[in-house]
C-alpha positions as CSV (number, residue, x, y, z in Angstrom):
1,M,-27.7,-33.5,27.2
2,K,-31.4,-32.4,27.1
3,I,-32.2,-28.7,27.7
4,I,-35.7,-27.6,28.3
5,I,-36.9,-24.0,29.2
6,N,-40.6,-24.2,29.7
7,Q,-41.3,-20.5,29.7
8,L,-39.3,-17.9,27.9
9,A,-40.2,-14.8,29.8
10,K,-39.6,-11.1,29.0
11,M,-40.8,-11.1,25.4
12,E,-44.2,-10.6,23.8
13,G,-46.2,-13.8,23.8
14,H,-45.5,-17.3,25.1
15,A,-42.9,-19.7,23.9
16,S,-40.6,-22.4,25.2
17,F,-37.2,-23.9,24.2
18,K,-36.2,-27.5,23.7
19,G,-32.7,-28.5,22.8
20,H,-30.2,-31.4,22.7
21,L,-26.5,-31.4,22.8
22,F,-24.8,-34.6,21.6
23,D,-21.1,-35.2,22.7
24,G,-20.8,-31.5,23.1
25,K,-20.5,-31.0,19.3
26,I,-23.8,-31.6,17.6
27,A,-26.9,-29.7,18.7
28,E,-30.6,-29.5,18.1
29,A,-32.8,-26.5,19.0
30,K,-36.4,-25.7,18.7
31,I,-38.5,-22.7,19.7
32,D,-42.0,-24.0,20.6
33,T,-44.7,-21.3,20.4
34,E,-47.2,-21.6,23.2
35,E,-49.5,-18.8,22.0
36,G,-53.1,-19.7,21.0
37,A,-54.4,-19.3,17.5
38,R,-55.1,-15.6,16.7
39,L,-56.9,-16.1,13.4
40,I,-56.6,-12.4,12.4
41,E,-56.4,-13.2,8.7
42,G,-59.6,-15.2,8.9
43,I,-61.4,-12.5,10.8
44,L,-60.6,-10.0,8.0
45,I,-62.2,-12.1,5.3
46,G,-65.6,-10.6,4.4
47,R,-65.0,-7.3,6.2
48,K,-64.8,-3.8,4.8
49,Y,-61.3,-2.8,3.7
50,W,-61.2,0.1,6.0
51,E,-61.4,-2.2,9.0
52,A,-58.1,-3.9,8.1
53,P,-55.8,-1.2,9.7
54,I,-58.0,-1.2,12.8
55,I,-58.1,-5.0,13.3
56,T,-54.5,-5.7,12.3
57,A,-53.3,-3.1,14.8
58,R,-54.7,-5.4,17.5
59,I,-52.2,-8.2,16.5
60,C,-49.7,-6.6,18.9
61,G,-49.8,-4.0,21.7
62,I,-46.1,-3.1,21.2
63,C,-46.0,-2.5,17.5
64,P,-49.7,-1.7,16.5
65,V,-48.7,1.4,14.5
66,V,-46.6,-0.5,11.9
67,H,-49.4,-3.0,11.3
68,A,-51.9,-0.2,10.7
69,L,-49.5,1.6,8.4
70,T,-48.6,-1.5,6.4
71,A,-52.2,-2.4,5.9
72,I,-53.0,1.1,4.8
73,E,-50.2,1.2,2.3
74,A,-51.1,-2.2,0.9
75,L,-54.7,-1.1,0.4
76,E,-53.7,2.2,-1.2
77,N,-51.5,0.2,-3.6
78,A,-54.4,-2.0,-4.4
79,F,-56.7,1.0,-5.2
80,K,-53.9,3.1,-6.8
81,I,-54.5,5.9,-4.3
82,K,-51.8,8.5,-4.0
83,V,-51.6,10.6,-0.9
84,S,-49.8,13.9,-0.3
85,K,-46.2,14.2,0.8
86,E,-47.4,15.7,4.0
87,I,-49.4,12.6,4.9
88,L,-46.4,10.4,4.0
89,V,-44.2,12.5,6.4
90,L,-46.7,12.0,9.2
91,R,-46.8,8.3,8.6
92,K,-43.0,8.1,8.6
93,I,-42.8,10.0,11.8
94,M,-45.1,7.4,13.4
95,A,-43.0,4.6,12.0
96,T,-39.8,6.1,13.5
97,A,-41.5,6.6,16.9
98,Q,-42.7,3.0,16.8
99,I,-39.2,1.7,16.4
100,I,-37.7,4.1,19.0
101,H,-40.2,3.1,21.8
102,S,-40.1,-0.6,21.0
103,H,-36.3,-0.8,20.9
104,T,-36.0,1.2,24.1
105,L,-38.4,-1.0,26.0
106,H,-36.7,-4.2,24.7
107,L,-33.2,-3.0,25.3
108,F,-33.1,-1.9,28.9
109,F,-36.0,-3.8,30.5
110,L,-36.0,-7.1,28.6
111,S,-32.6,-7.9,27.1
112,I,-29.7,-6.0,28.7
113,P,-30.0,-7.7,32.1
114,D,-29.4,-11.1,30.4
115,F,-25.8,-10.0,29.5
116,Y,-25.1,-9.5,33.2
117,N,-26.8,-12.8,34.3
118,E,-29.3,-10.7,36.2
119,V,-32.8,-12.3,36.6
120,D,-34.3,-9.6,38.9
121,D,-35.1,-6.6,36.7
122,L,-36.0,-4.4,39.6
123,K,-32.5,-5.0,41.1
124,F,-31.0,-4.2,37.7
125,I,-33.0,-0.9,37.5
126,K,-31.8,0.1,41.0
127,K,-28.2,-0.7,40.0
128,Y,-28.4,1.5,36.9
129,P,-31.0,4.2,37.8
130,V,-29.6,6.9,35.4
131,E,-29.7,4.5,32.4
132,A,-33.2,3.3,33.4
133,Q,-34.5,6.8,33.6
134,A,-32.9,7.6,30.2
135,A,-34.7,4.6,28.7
136,L,-38.1,5.8,30.2
137,N,-37.5,9.3,28.9
138,I,-36.8,8.1,25.3
139,R,-39.8,5.8,25.3
140,K,-42.1,8.6,26.6
141,F,-41.0,10.9,23.9
142,A,-41.8,8.3,21.2
143,T,-45.1,7.3,22.6
144,E,-46.1,11.0,22.8
145,V,-45.3,11.3,19.1
146,I,-47.6,8.4,18.4
147,R,-50.4,9.8,20.6
148,I,-50.2,13.3,18.9
149,I,-50.3,11.9,15.3
150,G,-52.2,8.6,15.8
151,G,-54.8,9.8,18.3
152,R,-53.7,7.6,21.1
153,T,-50.6,5.8,22.3
154,V,-51.7,2.2,21.6
155,H,-53.8,1.2,18.6
156,P,-54.0,4.4,16.5
157,I,-57.4,5.8,15.6
158,S,-56.4,8.7,13.3
159,T,-54.7,6.6,10.6
160,A,-56.9,5.6,7.6
161,V,-56.8,4.6,4.0
162,G,-56.4,7.9,2.1
163,G,-54.8,9.9,4.9
164,F,-55.7,10.8,8.4
165,K,-59.1,11.4,10.1
166,N,-57.5,14.2,12.1
167,L,-54.2,15.9,11.3
168,A,-51.6,16.2,14.1
169,S,-51.5,19.3,16.3
170,K,-48.5,21.4,15.2
171,K,-48.5,23.1,18.6
172,E,-48.2,19.8,20.5
173,L,-45.4,18.7,18.2
174,R,-43.5,22.0,18.7
175,D,-43.9,21.6,22.4
176,L,-42.6,18.1,22.3
177,L,-39.6,19.0,20.2
178,K,-38.5,21.4,23.1
179,N,-37.5,18.2,24.9
180,Y,-35.6,16.7,22.0
181,D,-32.1,17.6,23.0
182,K,-32.5,16.0,26.4
183,V,-34.0,12.9,24.9
184,Y,-31.3,12.7,22.3
185,N,-28.6,12.9,25.0
186,D,-30.4,10.1,26.9
187,A,-30.1,8.0,23.7
188,L,-26.4,8.7,23.5
189,L,-26.0,7.7,27.1
190,L,-27.9,4.5,26.6
191,F,-25.9,3.7,23.5
192,E,-22.6,4.1,25.4
193,F,-24.0,1.7,28.1
194,I,-25.0,-0.9,25.6
195,K,-21.8,-0.6,23.6
196,K,-19.9,-1.9,26.6
197,L,-22.0,-5.0,27.2
198,P,-20.1,-8.3,27.4
199,Y,-21.2,-9.7,24.1
200,P,-20.5,-13.4,23.5
201,K,-18.1,-14.3,20.7
202,F,-20.3,-15.9,18.0
203,A,-20.7,-15.8,14.3
204,R,-22.7,-17.8,11.7
205,P,-23.0,-16.8,8.1
206,T,-26.6,-15.9,7.2
207,E,-28.6,-13.7,4.9
208,F,-29.6,-10.3,6.2
209,I,-32.7,-9.0,4.6
210,S,-34.2,-5.5,4.9
211,L,-35.8,-2.6,3.0
212,S,-33.4,-0.2,1.3
213,E,-34.2,3.1,-0.3
214,N,-32.2,4.9,-3.0
215,K,-29.5,6.7,-1.1
216,G,-31.5,6.3,2.1
217,Y,-31.9,4.2,5.3
218,G,-34.9,2.0,4.2
219,Y,-37.8,1.7,6.6
220,Y,-40.9,2.9,4.7
221,G,-41.0,1.5,1.2
222,G,-38.2,0.8,-1.2
223,V,-36.7,-2.4,-2.5
224,I,-35.7,-5.6,-0.7
225,N,-31.9,-5.8,0.1
226,V,-30.5,-9.2,0.5
227,S,-27.1,-8.9,2.3
228,N,-26.1,-6.1,-0.1
229,K,-25.7,-8.7,-2.8
230,I,-29.0,-8.5,-4.6
231,K,-31.9,-6.1,-4.6
232,L,-35.4,-7.3,-5.5
233,S,-38.8,-5.6,-5.9
234,L,-41.2,-6.4,-3.1
235,K,-43.4,-8.3,-5.5
236,N,-40.5,-10.6,-6.6
237,F,-39.3,-11.1,-3.1
238,Y,-42.8,-12.0,-1.9
239,Q,-43.1,-14.5,-4.7
240,E,-39.8,-16.1,-3.7
241,L,-40.8,-16.5,-0.1
242,K,-41.9,-19.9,0.9
243,E,-44.5,-20.2,3.7
244,T,-45.2,-23.6,5.1
245,N,-47.8,-24.4,7.7
246,L,-46.4,-27.0,10.1
247,N,-48.7,-29.0,12.3
248,I,-46.3,-28.7,15.2
249,S,-46.5,-24.9,15.3
250,L,-49.0,-22.1,14.9
251,V,-46.3,-20.0,13.2
252,K,-45.8,-20.2,9.5
253,N,-42.3,-21.5,8.5
254,V,-40.9,-18.8,6.2
255,K,-37.8,-19.3,4.1
256,F,-36.2,-17.4,1.2
257,N,-34.5,-19.5,-1.5
258,N,-35.2,-22.4,0.9
259,K,-32.9,-20.9,3.5
260,S,-33.3,-19.2,6.8
261,F,-32.6,-15.5,7.1
262,M,-32.4,-12.6,9.6
263,V,-34.5,-9.4,9.6
264,G,-34.5,-6.6,12.2
265,A,-32.1,-3.9,13.5
266,L,-28.9,-5.8,12.7
267,A,-30.0,-6.6,9.2
268,R,-30.9,-2.9,8.6
269,I,-27.6,-1.7,10.0
270,N,-25.6,-4.3,8.0
271,N,-27.4,-3.3,4.8
272,N,-28.0,0.4,5.2
273,R,-25.2,1.7,7.6
274,A,-23.9,4.1,4.9
275,Y,-27.1,6.0,5.2
276,L,-27.4,6.5,8.9
277,N,-28.1,10.0,10.1
278,K,-25.1,12.2,11.0
279,G,-24.9,11.5,14.8
280,A,-25.6,7.8,14.4
281,R,-22.9,7.6,11.7
282,R,-20.4,9.1,14.1
283,L,-21.2,6.5,16.7
284,L,-20.8,3.8,14.0
285,N,-17.2,4.8,13.5
286,D,-16.5,3.5,17.0
287,L,-18.0,0.2,16.0
288,E,-16.3,-0.6,12.7
289,E,-14.7,-3.6,14.3
290,R,-18.1,-5.0,15.2
291,L,-20.6,-3.8,12.5
292,P,-21.4,-5.1,10.0
293,S,-21.5,-8.5,11.7
294,S,-23.0,-12.0,11.6
295,N,-23.0,-12.1,15.4
296,T,-26.7,-11.9,16.1
297,F,-26.1,-11.0,19.7
298,Y,-25.2,-7.6,18.2
299,N,-28.9,-7.1,17.3
300,V,-29.0,-5.4,20.7
301,L,-26.2,-3.1,19.8
302,A,-27.8,-2.4,16.4
303,Q,-31.1,-1.5,18.1
304,S,-29.3,1.1,20.4
305,L,-27.7,2.7,17.3
306,E,-31.1,2.8,15.6
307,V,-32.6,4.6,18.5
308,V,-30.2,7.5,17.9
309,H,-30.7,7.3,14.1
310,F,-34.5,7.4,14.3
311,L,-34.5,10.2,16.8
312,E,-32.6,12.2,14.3
313,E,-34.9,11.1,11.6
314,S,-38.0,12.0,13.6
315,K,-36.7,15.5,14.2
316,K,-36.0,16.1,10.5
317,L,-39.5,14.8,9.6
318,M,-41.3,16.8,12.3
319,T,-39.5,19.9,11.3
320,R,-40.6,19.3,7.7
321,Y,-44.2,18.8,8.8
322,L,-44.2,21.9,10.9
323,Q,-43.0,24.0,8.0
324,A,-45.6,22.6,5.6
325,R,-48.9,24.4,4.9
326,P,-51.9,22.6,6.5
327,R,-54.0,20.6,4.1
328,L,-57.0,18.3,4.5
329,G,-55.8,15.0,5.8
330,L,-58.3,12.5,4.3
331,L,-58.9,12.1,0.6
332,T,-62.4,11.9,-0.9
333,L,-62.8,8.2,-1.5
334,K,-65.0,6.5,-4.1
335,N,-68.0,4.4,-3.1
336,K,-66.5,1.1,-4.1
337,Y,-63.0,-0.3,-4.4
338,S,-61.5,-3.5,-5.8
339,G,-58.0,-4.6,-6.3
340,K,-54.9,-6.4,-5.1
341,G,-52.2,-4.7,-3.0
342,L,-48.9,-5.5,-1.4
343,A,-46.8,-3.4,1.0
344,A,-43.8,-3.7,3.3
345,V,-42.7,-1.5,6.2
346,E,-39.9,-2.1,8.6
347,A,-41.3,-3.0,12.0
348,P,-39.0,-2.8,15.1
349,R,-38.3,-6.5,14.7
350,G,-37.8,-6.4,10.9
351,L,-39.7,-6.6,7.6
352,L,-43.5,-6.6,7.9
353,I,-45.5,-7.6,4.8
354,H,-49.3,-7.2,4.2
355,Y,-51.2,-8.4,1.2
356,Y,-54.9,-7.9,0.4
357,E,-57.4,-8.7,-2.3
358,V,-60.6,-6.6,-2.2
359,K,-63.8,-7.0,-4.2
360,D,-66.4,-4.2,-3.9
361,N,-64.9,-2.9,-0.6
362,L,-64.9,-6.4,0.9
363,I,-61.7,-8.2,1.7
364,T,-61.6,-11.6,-0.1
365,N,-58.1,-12.7,0.7
366,C,-55.2,-11.5,2.9
367,N,-51.8,-12.6,4.0
368,I,-49.6,-11.1,6.8
369,I,-45.9,-12.1,7.1
370,T,-44.5,-10.9,10.4
371,P,-40.8,-10.4,11.2
372,T,-40.7,-13.1,13.9
373,A,-42.2,-15.6,11.5
374,Q,-39.4,-14.8,9.1
375,F,-36.5,-15.0,11.6
376,L,-37.5,-17.9,13.8
377,N,-35.8,-20.4,11.5
378,N,-32.6,-18.3,11.7
379,L,-32.8,-18.1,15.5
380,E,-33.0,-21.9,15.7
381,E,-30.0,-22.3,13.4
382,D,-28.1,-19.8,15.5
383,L,-29.0,-21.8,18.7
384,K,-27.7,-25.0,17.1
385,A,-24.4,-23.4,16.2
386,F,-24.1,-21.7,19.6
387,L,-25.1,-24.5,22.0
388,P,-21.7,-26.3,21.7
389,Q,-20.1,-23.2,23.2
390,T,-22.1,-23.8,26.4
391,K,-21.1,-27.4,27.0
392,K,-18.8,-26.5,29.9
393,L,-21.1,-24.1,31.6
394,T,-23.3,-24.9,34.6
395,D,-27.0,-25.6,33.8
396,A,-28.0,-22.1,35.1
397,K,-25.4,-20.3,33.0
398,R,-26.2,-22.4,29.9
399,R,-29.9,-21.5,30.2
400,N,-29.0,-17.8,30.6
401,K,-26.9,-17.8,27.5
402,I,-29.7,-19.5,25.5
403,K,-32.2,-16.9,26.8
404,T,-29.8,-14.1,26.0
405,L,-29.5,-15.1,22.4
406,I,-33.3,-15.7,22.0
407,R,-34.2,-12.3,23.6
408,A,-31.4,-10.5,21.6
409,Y,-33.6,-11.3,18.5
410,D,-36.5,-9.5,20.2
411,P,-39.1,-12.1,19.2
412,C,-42.9,-11.2,19.2
413,I,-44.8,-14.5,19.4
414,S,-48.1,-12.6,19.4
415,C,-47.3,-11.3,15.9
416,A,-46.0,-14.6,14.7
417,T,-49.2,-16.4,15.7
418,H,-51.5,-13.8,14.2
């Protein structure tokens, strides 16, 4: 049986699916990226280092903040620049807001309808207007946080190597926090809705890789956690990653120890669930039968739990910033910088890695490893394992199940083909 889906809609970028099912037992599966070459890494060569956060933010319109932040951290590591705690707090607030708004967009408007075999999103929104409005409220809160701190909602302009060009308005953040309780209740409502989705029964052993902090839920710095079995420095993990350029795809083939692996919300929950914030941890107690899990359909459930967690995290961080004494945002920089720097931050879809080499302010080499490039191998392995379960379904239902699993991963082909 040959299965072809020419256009995988409702995800960032363009991709298609090709699969075969032999005797209902053995399967082949391939995600073909249809996005054109982006050549961002090539564009950066020869440019001034301070252009990297601006240019890399253009890799994606959904998660530009995390590209800018990761580029900045990598360059500061290269130049051994240390910024104040206040600046780190602001950056972490932006990172939490990035995850909240991306998850919420993906959950209600791109992925959840799949679980109910609903292809018309407008009908789905009309059927669940309260939940749809809750998702919009949460996303608006998060994008407002990004606007206040980053200077605008998409492609931040305030972030810079050494700090911020302008510090966030404390008045605007205080005013925004007045809506926090309502937004938090909306997140709880959305979680309860997503908890009840008809998740397919599926499991395939895989490695789950994420950042982990010392007694904290890793998302901004830390060490690399591999399924809670081993923890590596970012440098050692980066050296162990194998990137292969395949002629048949514009996406690098990324493996760790020559194996596929999963990054993203489910990986973070599996590895860091003990460090969820108080409210999210209470919700987790109702899910002990399901999380941790190797059922990657649950990435959707993990995202909904992270929305609650990161809302709590953002409130803690904003409160800390509001209580701090105002200081100058941008450090006084030297005339020329040289060095090599590596950094990783958790993007909504998983671990994002930036590496730069700079000589006299000019970028001479760079490498960006996106979450989607890391998990595409794992997604294809999951599809191979899952396809036999669909052998008795109609063609339409089989296609829906395939799309459901693909979109549960929340792939970003635009990032992957950077």
